[in-house]
C-alpha positions as CSV (number, residue, x, y, z in Angstrom):
1,M,43.4,-17.6,-22.3
2,I,40.2,-17.0,-23.8
3,K,38.5,-20.1,-22.0
4,N,40.1,-18.9,-18.5
5,S,38.7,-15.3,-19.3
6,H,35.3,-16.6,-20.1
7,F,35.2,-18.9,-16.8
8,I,36.3,-15.9,-14.9
9,A,33.9,-13.4,-16.7
10,F,31.2,-16.4,-15.5
11,L,32.6,-16.4,-11.8
12,V,31.7,-12.9,-11.9
13,L,28.4,-13.0,-12.9
14,M,28.1,-15.6,-10.7
15,W,28.8,-13.3,-8.0
16,I,27.1,-10.4,-8.6
17,L,23.6,-11.5,-9.7
18,P,21.2,-13.0,-7.1
19,A,20.1,-16.8,-6.6
20,N,17.1,-17.2,-8.2
21,S,15.2,-18.0,-5.8
22,E,15.7,-14.4,-3.9
23,A,15.0,-13.0,-7.9
24,S,13.5,-9.4,-7.7
25,D,11.3,-8.8,-10.5
26,V,10.8,-4.9,-11.2
27,V,9.6,-5.0,-14.4
28,G,7.7,-1.6,-15.4
29,W,8.3,-0.7,-11.3
30,E,9.9,2.0,-11.4
31,L,13.0,2.7,-8.1
32,V,11.5,5.9,-5.7
33,W,12.8,5.0,-2.3
34,S,15.3,2.7,-0.4
35,D,17.3,1.6,2.3
36,E,20.7,-0.8,1.5
37,F,21.2,-0.5,5.9
38,D,24.9,0.3,4.3
39,G,25.8,3.1,6.8
40,E,26.9,3.1,10.6
41,K,23.8,3.5,11.9
42,L,19.5,3.9,11.3
43,D,18.8,6.7,8.8
44,I,16.4,8.6,11.1
45,S,15.7,10.5,8.1
46,K,14.2,7.3,6.9
47,W,12.7,5.3,9.5
48,T,11.6,6.4,13.2
49,Y,11.9,3.8,16.3
50,D,8.5,2.8,18.3
51,V,9.3,3.0,22.1
52,D,6.7,1.3,24.5
53,C,5.8,-2.0,26.2
54,W,2.7,-1.8,25.2
55,G,2.5,-5.4,24.0
56,G,-0.7,-5.1,21.0
57,G,-3.6,-6.3,20.5
58,N,-2.2,-10.2,20.9
59,N,-0.4,-9.8,24.1
60,E,2.7,-10.1,23.0
61,R,5.6,-10.4,25.5
62,Q,8.3,-7.7,24.4
63,C,8.9,-3.8,25.2
64,Y,10.3,-2.3,21.9
65,T,13.2,-0.1,22.6
66,D,15.7,2.5,20.8
67,R,18.9,0.5,22.0
68,E,21.7,-0.8,19.9
69,E,21.4,-3.6,21.1
70,N,18.1,-4.3,19.7
71,V,18.4,-2.3,16.7
72,K,21.4,-1.5,14.8
73,L,23.5,-1.9,11.2
74,E,26.0,-4.3,11.1
75,D,28.5,-5.8,8.1
76,G,25.5,-3.9,6.0
77,F,22.4,-5.5,7.3
78,L,19.6,-4.1,9.6
79,K,19.5,-6.1,12.8
80,I,16.7,-6.4,14.9
81,T,17.5,-8.3,18.2
82,A,14.9,-10.3,20.8
83,L,16.5,-10.5,24.1
84,K,15.7,-12.0,27.0
85,K,16.0,-9.3,29.2
86,R,13.0,-7.7,31.7
87,S,12.3,-4.2,30.4
88,K,9.8,-1.5,31.9
89,G,8.3,0.8,29.5
90,Y,5.4,2.6,28.9
91,S,1.9,0.6,28.4
92,V,0.4,2.5,25.2
93,P,2.1,2.3,21.6
94,Q,4.7,5.3,20.2
95,I,2.2,5.9,18.2
96,A,-0.8,6.2,20.5
97,R,1.5,9.0,22.7
98,D,2.6,10.9,19.4
99,G,-1.1,11.8,19.0
100,Y,-1.5,9.5,15.6
101,I,-4.1,7.5,17.5
102,P,-6.5,7.7,20.3
103,N,-4.8,6.1,23.5
104,P,-6.3,2.7,23.5
105,T,-5.6,1.8,27.1
106,S,-5.9,5.6,29.6
107,S,-7.1,8.4,28.3
108,K,-5.4,10.4,31.5
109,K,-2.4,9.0,31.7
110,F,0.8,7.3,29.9
111,E,1.3,4.3,32.6
112,K,4.0,1.7,32.7
113,K,4.1,-1.9,32.6
114,R,6.9,-4.6,32.7
115,Q,7.7,-7.2,29.7
116,A,10.1,-9.9,30.1
117,Y,12.0,-9.3,26.4
118,T,13.4,-6.9,24.8
119,S,13.5,-6.3,20.7
120,G,13.2,-3.8,18.0
121,R,10.2,-2.1,16.1
122,I,10.8,0.7,13.5
123,S,8.6,2.2,10.8
124,T,8.3,4.8,8.3
125,R,5.7,6.7,9.9
126,G,6.3,10.5,9.7
127,K,8.9,10.4,7.4
128,Q,7.4,8.6,4.3
129,A,4.1,7.1,3.1
130,W,2.8,5.9,0.0
131,Q,-0.1,5.2,-2.0
132,Y,0.1,2.2,-4.3
133,G,3.3,0.6,-5.4
134,R,5.6,-2.2,-4.9
135,F,7.3,-3.0,-1.8
136,E,9.6,-5.9,-0.8
137,A,12.5,-6.7,0.9
138,R,15.7,-9.2,1.1
139,M,15.1,-10.5,5.2
140,K,16.4,-13.5,6.9
141,L,14.0,-14.6,9.3
142,P,14.7,-15.9,13.1
143,M,13.7,-19.8,14.1
144,G,11.9,-20.3,17.3
145,Q,8.6,-20.7,19.1
146,G,7.1,-17.3,19.7
147,M,9.1,-15.5,17.6
148,W,7.2,-13.5,15.2
149,P,8.7,-11.1,12.5
150,A,7.0,-8.7,10.7
151,F,7.3,-6.5,7.9
152,W,4.0,-4.5,7.2
153,M,2.1,-1.4,6.7
154,L,-0.4,1.1,8.6
155,P,-2.3,4.3,7.4
156,E,-0.7,7.3,7.7
157,E,-3.7,8.5,8.7
158,W,-6.8,6.6,10.5
159,R,-9.1,8.6,7.5
160,Y,-11.7,5.9,8.8
161,G,-11.6,4.8,12.0
162,G,-9.4,2.6,14.7
163,W,-8.0,-0.6,13.4
164,A,-9.2,-2.3,11.4
165,A,-11.5,0.4,9.3
166,S,-8.9,2.0,8.5
167,G,-6.8,-1.1,7.0
168,E,-3.5,-3.1,7.8
169,I,-1.4,-4.5,4.8
170,D,0.4,-7.7,6.4
171,I,3.2,-7.9,3.5
172,M,5.2,-10.6,5.5
173,E,4.5,-12.2,8.9
174,A,5.8,-15.5,10.2
175,I,5.3,-17.3,13.9
176,N,7.2,-20.1,15.2
177,L,9.6,-21.1,12.3
178,S,11.0,-24.4,12.8
179,A,8.8,-25.7,15.7
180,S,6.7,-28.7,14.9
181,C,4.2,-28.5,12.4
182,P,2.2,-31.7,11.8
183,E,0.4,-30.0,8.6
184,C,3.6,-28.8,7.2
185,E,5.4,-31.2,4.5
186,V,8.4,-31.2,6.5
187,G,6.9,-31.7,9.7
188,R,8.5,-28.1,10.4
189,E,6.9,-25.0,10.5
190,D,8.0,-23.3,6.9
191,R,5.0,-20.5,5.8
192,V,5.1,-17.4,6.1
193,Y,1.5,-14.9,5.6
194,G,0.5,-12.2,3.4
195,T,-3.0,-10.6,5.0
196,L,-5.3,-7.9,5.1
197,H,-7.1,-6.2,8.3
198,F,-10.2,-3.9,7.2
199,G,-14.1,-4.4,8.3
200,G,-15.5,-2.1,11.7
201,A,-13.0,-1.4,14.3
202,A,-12.3,-4.3,16.6
203,P,-13.8,-6.8,17.1
204,N,-15.5,-5.8,14.1
205,N,-12.7,-6.5,12.0
206,I,-11.7,-8.7,9.0
207,Q,-9.4,-10.6,7.5
208,K,-8.2,-12.1,4.8
209,G,-5.0,-13.7,3.2
210,K,-3.0,-16.7,2.5
211,N,0.0,-18.2,3.1
212,I,3.2,-20.2,1.3
213,S,5.6,-22.2,2.4
214,L,9.5,-20.9,2.2
215,S,11.7,-22.9,-0.4
216,A,14.4,-24.1,1.6
217,P,16.6,-23.2,3.4
218,V,13.9,-21.7,5.6
219,D,16.5,-19.9,7.8
220,G,18.3,-18.4,4.7
221,F,17.5,-15.1,3.0
222,H,14.3,-14.7,0.8
223,V,12.8,-11.8,-0.5
224,Y,9.2,-10.9,0.4
225,A,6.9,-8.4,-1.5
226,L,4.0,-6.9,-2.2
227,E,2.5,-5.2,-5.6
228,W,-0.2,-2.8,-4.8
229,S,-2.0,-0.7,-7.2
230,E,-6.0,0.6,-6.8
231,G,-8.4,-2.0,-6.2
232,R,-5.6,-5.0,-6.2
233,M,-2.8,-6.7,-4.3
234,D,-0.3,-9.0,-4.9
235,W,2.0,-10.6,-2.5
236,Y,5.2,-12.8,-3.6
237,V,8.0,-14.5,-2.0
238,D,11.3,-15.0,-3.9
239,G,9.5,-14.1,-7.4
240,Q,6.7,-16.4,-6.7
241,Q,3.4,-15.0,-6.5
242,F,1.3,-16.6,-3.9
243,S,-1.8,-14.8,-3.3
244,T,-4.4,-11.9,-4.9
245,L,-6.8,-9.6,-3.1
246,T,-8.9,-7.1,-5.1
247,S,-11.2,-4.7,-3.9
248,A,-14.6,-6.4,-4.2
249,E,-12.7,-8.8,-1.2
250,W,-12.3,-6.3,1.4
251,S,-14.6,-3.3,2.7
252,T,-14.5,-0.4,5.3
253,I,-17.0,0.8,7.8
254,P,-16.3,4.2,8.2
255,K,-17.3,6.3,11.5
256,K,-17.4,9.4,9.2
257,G,-16.8,10.1,5.4
258,N,-18.1,8.5,2.8
259,P,-15.6,5.6,1.6
260,S,-14.9,4.8,-2.0
261,A,-15.0,1.6,-3.9
262,H,-11.8,0.8,-2.4
263,A,-11.7,1.8,0.9
264,P,-9.9,1.6,3.2
265,F,-6.9,0.7,0.9
266,D,-7.3,4.4,-0.8
267,H,-4.8,6.4,1.1
268,P,-1.3,6.6,2.0
269,F,-0.2,3.6,4.3
270,H,3.7,3.7,6.1
271,M,6.3,0.7,6.6
272,I,7.0,-1.1,9.6
273,L,9.7,-3.9,10.4
274,N,9.4,-5.2,13.8
275,L,10.2,-8.6,15.8
276,A,7.7,-9.2,18.4
277,V,7.8,-12.4,21.1
278,G,5.0,-14.5,22.3
279,G,1.5,-13.2,22.0
280,K,-1.8,-14.7,21.6
281,W,-1.4,-16.2,17.8
282,P,1.9,-17.7,17.9
283,E,1.5,-19.1,21.7
284,E,-1.3,-20.7,20.7
285,N,0.1,-22.8,17.8
286,N,2.8,-25.3,17.2
287,D,4.3,-25.8,20.4
288,V,1.4,-24.6,22.2
289,G,2.2,-22.0,25.3
290,Y,6.0,-22.2,25.2
291,I,8.4,-19.6,23.5
292,T,12.0,-20.8,22.9
293,Q,15.0,-20.4,26.0
294,S,17.4,-19.6,23.3
295,F,18.2,-15.8,22.9
296,P,19.2,-13.5,21.3
297,K,17.2,-14.3,18.0
298,Q,17.9,-12.0,15.0
299,F,15.7,-10.7,12.0
300,I,17.8,-9.4,9.6
301,V,17.3,-7.1,6.5
302,D,20.0,-7.0,3.7
303,W,17.4,-3.9,2.3
304,V,13.9,-2.4,1.8
305,R,12.7,-0.7,-1.7
306,V,9.6,0.7,-3.0
307,Y,8.5,1.6,-6.6
308,E,5.9,2.8,-8.4
309,C,4.4,1.8,-11.5
310,G,6.2,3.7,-14.4
311,S,2.8,3.6,-17.0
312,D,0.4,5.0,-13.9
313,K,2.2,6.4,-11.4
314,R,-1.6,8.0,-9.8
315,T,-3.0,4.3,-9.5
316,G,-0.2,1.6,-10.0
317,K,-2.3,-0.1,-12.5
318,G,-0.4,-1.5,-15.4
319,C,2.6,-3.4,-13.9
320,H,1.1,-5.8,-12.3
321,K,2.4,-9.7,-14.1
322,N,-1.0,-10.8,-15.1
């Protein structure tokens, strides 16, 4: 009986503890915000839908909608689904129509356009933004040429001017996963990217970052994290740090004011989750010019969590691993 009891206890522990490949190391960090996606509907006290057919600066091919077929909660997960379905909507982004940034395509009216695909994009804009902290999510990424899932951040206020003078933080981006990739060890695309965008407003923007190959299975769940403190950012996948950038490596060219030494990453940013279809970056890499014909595609998110550094809430310093 004692041996059986120990064996049962072992099985229970194996069931409740995450696999090492998905471990979340949050020593010193205190949880301040989370969404476990356990409800029936998206919590609109935490998230807002972006609804537009703009296509972004990369000429993506999707309309973002607030329809349940594109964004829904199911079985304890957030599921963002891309469909091959023609749609029509505003040709300017939601954030421009809401007045967060100037209208990039028309100063007089909100014109409409058609796209061949639909998908989803949600953000914490207008609900919650953070300056410094640990931001992490457990996610399963879609496979296929043209698929572009992202977990990223934009400034709540565009303090130093238009994109990218006020900054952009890409916690995780991936394109064309499982498509052909001669330079990848397995011969198939398996890389995810962590990147900062800064400098002047486009086209005078600058980007810096690194990528890492996902451990097998590439199409399984992995934990993606960013640790951001005053003047420093660290990127992780499944607890493995793969990139660090400091304020000595970034800068801004402000339209107004005198930036601090840590600008533009010295003010609150909100989080974004989206699944784009096509666009310049994915379509010019791997199986060039092709978008998978296998739809629907799903970007599945188990949870999103935000922490602040317990030892220094003001600057976030003191909680980095090294």
